[in-house]
C-alpha positions in Angstrom: 39.9 -2.2 119.2 40.9 1.0 121.0 43.8 3.2 119.8 45.2 5.8 122.2 46.5 8.9 120.4 49.0 11.0 122.2 50.3 14.4 121.3 52.9 15.5 123.7 54.1 19.1 123.8 56.7 20.7 125.9 54.2 21.4 128.7 51.1 19.6 127.7 49.6 16.2 126.7 46.6 15.9 124.4 44.9 12.6 124.0 42.1 10.7 122.4 40.9 7.1 122.8 39.4 6.0 119.5 37.4 2.9 118.9 38.6 1.8 115.5 35.7 -0.5 114.9 33.6 2.6 114.1 36.2 5.4 114.4 34.3 6.9 117.3 36.1 9.0 119.9 35.4 7.2 123.2 37.2 9.8 125.3 39.5 12.8 124.9 41.2 15.5 126.9 44.3 17.6 127.6 46.7 18.1 130.5 48.2 21.6 130.2 50.8 23.7 132.1 52.9 20.7 133.4 55.2 21.6 136.2 53.3 24.6 137.4 51.5 25.0 140.7 48.1 24.7 139.0 47.9 22.5 135.9 44.7 22.2 133.8 43.2 18.8 133.1 40.1 18.7 130.9 38.4 15.4 130.0 35.3 14.3 128.1 34.0 10.8 127.5 30.9 9.4 125.8 28.0 9.0 128.2 30.0 10.4 131.1 30.0 13.7 133.0 32.8 16.1 131.9 35.8 16.2 134.3 38.0 19.2 135.1 40.9 19.3 137.5 43.5 22.0 138.4 45.8 20.2 140.7 49.5 20.3 139.9 50.9 17.8 137.4 54.7 17.6 137.6 55.6 16.1 134.2 54.6 14.0 131.3 54.8 10.8 133.3 52.4 12.2 135.9 50.2 13.4 133.1 49.9 10.0 131.5 49.3 8.4 134.9 46.4 10.9 135.4 45.1 10.1 131.9 45.1 6.4 132.5 43.5 6.7 135.9 40.6 8.7 134.5 40.2 6.3 131.5 39.8 3.5 134.0 37.9 5.4 136.7 34.7 3.8 138.1 32.7 6.9 137.5 34.4 8.7 134.6 36.2 5.9 132.9 35.5 4.0 129.6 37.8 1.0 130.0 38.5 -1.4 132.8 42.0 -2.5 132.1 45.0 -1.0 130.2 45.0 -4.1 128.0 41.9 -2.7 126.3 44.2 -0.3 124.6 45.3 -2.1 121.4 47.9 0.4 120.2 49.3 3.8 120.9 49.8 6.4 118.1 52.2 9.3 118.8 52.3 12.6 116.9 56.0 13.3 116.2 56.7 16.6 114.6 60.0 16.0 112.7 61.0 12.8 111.0 63.7 14.5 108.9 64.8 12.5 105.9 64.9 9.4 108.1 61.2 8.7 108.1 59.0 8.9 105.0 55.9 7.3 106.6 54.5 6.1 109.9 56.4 3.4 111.6 56.3 0.9 114.5 58.5 2.3 117.3 61.6 0.4 118.4 65.0 1.4 119.8 66.2 2.2 116.3 63.3 4.4 115.6 63.7 6.2 118.9 67.4 6.8 118.0 66.3 8.2 114.6 63.8 10.6 116.2 66.5 11.7 118.5 68.8 12.5 115.6 66.1 14.9 114.3 66.1 17.0 117.5 68.3 19.7 116.0 65.6 20.1 113.3 62.9 20.5 115.9 64.4 21.3 119.2 61.1 22.5 120.8 58.9 19.5 119.7 60.9 16.3 119.2 62.2 16.1 122.8 58.7 16.2 124.2 57.5 13.7 121.6 60.3 11.4 122.6 59.4 11.8 126.3 55.8 10.8 125.5 57.1 7.6 123.8 59.4 6.7 126.7 56.7 7.4 129.3 54.1 5.3 127.4 56.6 2.4 127.1 57.1 2.5 130.9 53.5 2.8 131.9 51.9 0.7 129.0 54.7 -1.9 128.5 53.8 -4.5 125.9 51.3 -2.3 124.0 52.8 -1.5 120.5 53.5 2.2 119.7 53.5 3.9 116.3 55.2 7.2 115.4 53.2 9.4 112.9 55.3 12.2 111.5 54.1 15.7 110.6 56.8 15.8 108.0 55.9 12.5 106.2 53.3 14.2 104.0 56.2 16.2 102.4 58.3 13.1 101.9 57.0 12.8 98.4 58.2 16.3 97.4 60.4 16.1 94.3 64.0 17.4 94.5 63.2 20.6 92.6 60.6 21.4 95.3 62.6 20.4 98.5 66.1 21.5 97.6 67.3 25.0 98.7 69.9 26.8 96.5 72.5 27.0 99.3 76.0 25.4 99.6 75.9 21.7 99.4 77.9 21.4 102.6 75.1 23.1 104.5 72.4 20.8 102.8 74.3 17.6 103.4 75.8 18.2 106.9 72.7 19.7 108.5 70.0 18.0 106.4 68.7 21.4 105.3 65.8 21.0 102.9 62.1 21.7 102.7 60.2 19.3 104.9 56.8 20.9 105.4 54.5 20.6 108.4 50.8 20.1 109.3 51.3 16.9 107.3 48.6 14.8 109.1 46.1 17.6 108.5 46.9 18.1 104.8 46.9 14.3 104.2 43.6 13.8 106.0 41.6 16.6 104.3 43.1 15.8 100.8 41.9 12.2 101.2 38.6 13.3 102.6 38.0 15.7 99.7 38.6 12.9 97.2 36.0 10.7 99.0 33.5 13.5 99.1 34.0 14.3 95.4 33.5 10.6 94.6 36.8 10.4 92.7 40.1 8.6 93.3 42.8 10.8 94.7 45.0 9.6 91.8 42.9 11.7 89.5 42.7 14.9 91.4 44.9 18.0 91.8 44.1 19.6 95.2 45.3 22.6 97.1 44.8 22.1 100.9 44.9 25.3 103.0 45.5 24.6 106.7 44.7 28.0 108.2 45.1 28.4 111.9 47.4 30.4 114.2 50.0 28.4 112.3 49.2 28.1 108.6 50.4 26.3 105.6 49.4 25.3 102.1 50.0 22.0 100.3 49.7 20.9 96.7 48.5 17.3 96.4 48.8 16.1 92.8 47.3 12.7 92.0 47.5 11.6 95.7 51.1 12.9 96.4 52.3 16.1 98.0 54.4 18.0 95.4 54.7 21.3 97.1 54.2 22.8 100.6 54.7 26.2 102.0 56.5 25.5 105.2 60.2 24.6 104.9 63.0 23.4 107.1 60.9 24.9 109.9 57.3 26.1 110.3 58.5 29.7 109.8 58.5 29.8 106.0 55.4 30.4 103.9 52.2 32.2 104.8 51.8 35.1 107.2 50.6 33.5 110.4 49.4 34.6 113.9 52.8 35.3 115.3 55.1 34.1 112.5 56.4 36.3 109.7 56.2 33.7 106.9 58.4 34.5 103.8 60.8 37.4 104.1 64.0 38.5 102.4 66.7 36.6 104.2 68.9 39.7 104.1 66.5 41.3 106.7 68.1 39.0 109.4 71.7 40.3 109.3 70.4 43.8 108.5 68.3 43.9 111.7 71.0 42.1 113.7 73.5 44.9 112.8 71.2 47.8 113.4 69.3 46.6 116.4 72.3 44.7 118.0 70.2 41.5 118.3 71.5 37.9 118.5 70.4 35.2 116.1 68.3 33.7 118.9 66.6 37.0 119.6 65.8 37.5 115.9 64.5 34.0 115.6 62.2 34.7 118.6 60.9 37.9 117.0 60.2 36.2 113.7 58.4 33.2 115.3 56.6 34.9 118.3 56.3 38.6 117.6 55.7 38.9 113.9 52.8 38.0 111.5 49.4 39.4 112.4 50.7 40.2 115.9 53.3 42.6 114.4 50.8 44.1 112.0 47.8 44.5 114.3 49.0 44.0 117.9 46.8 40.8 118.1 46.9 37.3 116.7 43.2 36.4 117.3 41.6 36.6 113.8 38.1 37.1 115.3 39.3 40.3 116.9 41.2 41.4 113.8 38.1 40.8 111.6 35.8 42.7 114.0 38.1 45.7 114.0 38.5 45.6 110.2 34.8 45.6 109.8 34.7 48.8 111.9 37.2 50.4 109.6 40.5 49.9 111.3 43.1 50.7 108.7 45.8 48.5 110.3 43.6 45.5 110.5 42.3 45.9 107.0 45.9 46.1 105.7 46.9 43.0 107.7 44.0 41.0 106.3 44.9 42.2 102.8 48.5 41.0 103.3 47.3 37.7 104.8 44.9 37.0 101.9 47.3 38.1 99.2 49.9 35.6 100.4 47.3 32.8 100.4 46.1 33.7 96.9 49.7 33.8 95.6 50.5 30.3 96.9 47.2 28.9 95.5 48.0 30.3 92.1 51.6 29.1 92.1 50.5 25.6 93.1 47.9 25.4 90.4 50.6 26.0 87.9 53.0 23.6 89.5 50.4 20.9 89.3 49.3 21.8 85.7 45.8 22.5 86.8 43.4 22.5 89.7 40.4 20.5 90.7 39.7 21.5 94.3 40.7 23.9 97.1 40.2 22.7 100.7 40.0 25.0 103.7 40.6 23.5 107.1 41.8 24.3 110.7 40.4 27.1 112.9 40.4 30.0 110.4 39.9 27.9 107.3 36.9 26.2 108.8 35.3 29.2 110.5 36.2 32.4 108.8 33.8 33.0 105.9 35.5 36.5 105.6 38.9 35.0 104.8 37.5 32.4 102.4 35.5 35.0 100.6 38.5 37.2 100.1 40.7 34.4 99.0 38.3 33.1 96.4 37.3 36.5 95.1 38.0 37.2 91.4 38.9 33.6 90.5 36.1 33.0 88.0 38.6 32.7 85.1 40.3 29.8 87.0 36.9 28.0 87.3 36.2 29.0 90.9 32.7 30.5 91.4 32.1 31.3 95.1 28.7 30.5 96.5 28.6 33.2 99.2 25.4 31.9 100.9 27.0 28.5 101.4 30.3 30.2 102.4 28.5 32.2 105.1 27.1 29.0 106.6 30.5 27.2 106.5 29.0 24.6 104.3 31.0 21.7 102.9 30.7 22.9 99.3 31.2 26.7 98.9 31.6 27.0 95.1 29.6 26.2 92.0 32.3 26.3 89.3 34.5 23.7 87.7 37.0 23.9 90.5 35.4 22.8 93.8 36.0 24.9 97.0 35.3 22.9 100.2 35.4 23.4 103.9 36.5 20.2 105.6 37.2 20.0 109.4 40.5 18.5 110.0 40.9 15.4 112.2 44.6 14.8 112.8 43.9 12.4 115.7 41.9 10.1 113.5 44.6 10.2 110.9 47.1 9.2 113.5 44.8 6.4 114.7 44.3 5.1 111.2 48.0 5.1 110.5 48.6 3.2 113.8 46.0 0.6 112.9 47.5 0.2 109.4 51.1 -0.1 110.7 50.0 -2.7 113.3 48.1 -4.7 110.7 44.9 -4.6 112.7 
């Protein structure tokens, strides 16, 4: 039983073929820089030689044709026929208030995803293109949409409602949605399994720390708070995103710098965060410079860590207690420096850091009542599992 997982971006297609009998990744890869003179195609498969190609790939349809051809290639392939693909799972960034869980794709679902384009104009169109191309090239194979925002569908009204005029909320569907949902959901469930307790008995803070970063509060198996909002801009300081700011900064800067709303939005999303504080968004470089005494990099990491600690503390109070903190994604999984700083001085909350385990990126990095854990995320497997469940396989 093979599930093909597709993650279609504006100029890329990531994919994994997963055997759901044992949840093993049979093959995976990415096609990048679609529409450019030289695209990048990287492919790995079990028991096969790695494959790399830099010939031009015009669009998403050409990319999926290339993916299917390599999957069935006599030398590099892992299947003989398309019919060996049982189902297709698509990552869809924004489901709005329309979709609270993963769902079998039909025309009505496609229309619903299309209505969410204003909420995610950069991502949902590419996600829809992937669905349409897969339907054309893999007709008859059922497709499932798995939404980044579905994890936040369980947020209570007091958590998702913004204190803005009701006309804005109702007309434009403005509310907190949250993102990185497949990651938060996966690691929260995995943490419960590793702790040997049902999720319904645990209060977990999940920290997805990558170039984009967010924190989620999972109380008794349900998300009750999350740091990203209507868009991924809200919340933590990130690689190039500002995170939380005073909203009055926007008109203030617009007036003084003579910038349009679009220009300010671009600055907040692409030229802020660690990039604005240090001139770089690569945490490895920032940490190296901080260790050598760079004042700007030290301050930036202080700001970054402070915001994470603030959210963890707030979420512990929102849930009425805390049983575990999970670190995941690139920085969360690999930066012992960030984890050490985040978990410092938390003994009174029941968190006692095991620095030796932390330095080795071990699974368990604390010895106190509250467990701190490093769990690699696996969003593709979460999408494949949801696809299998929706299809009743």
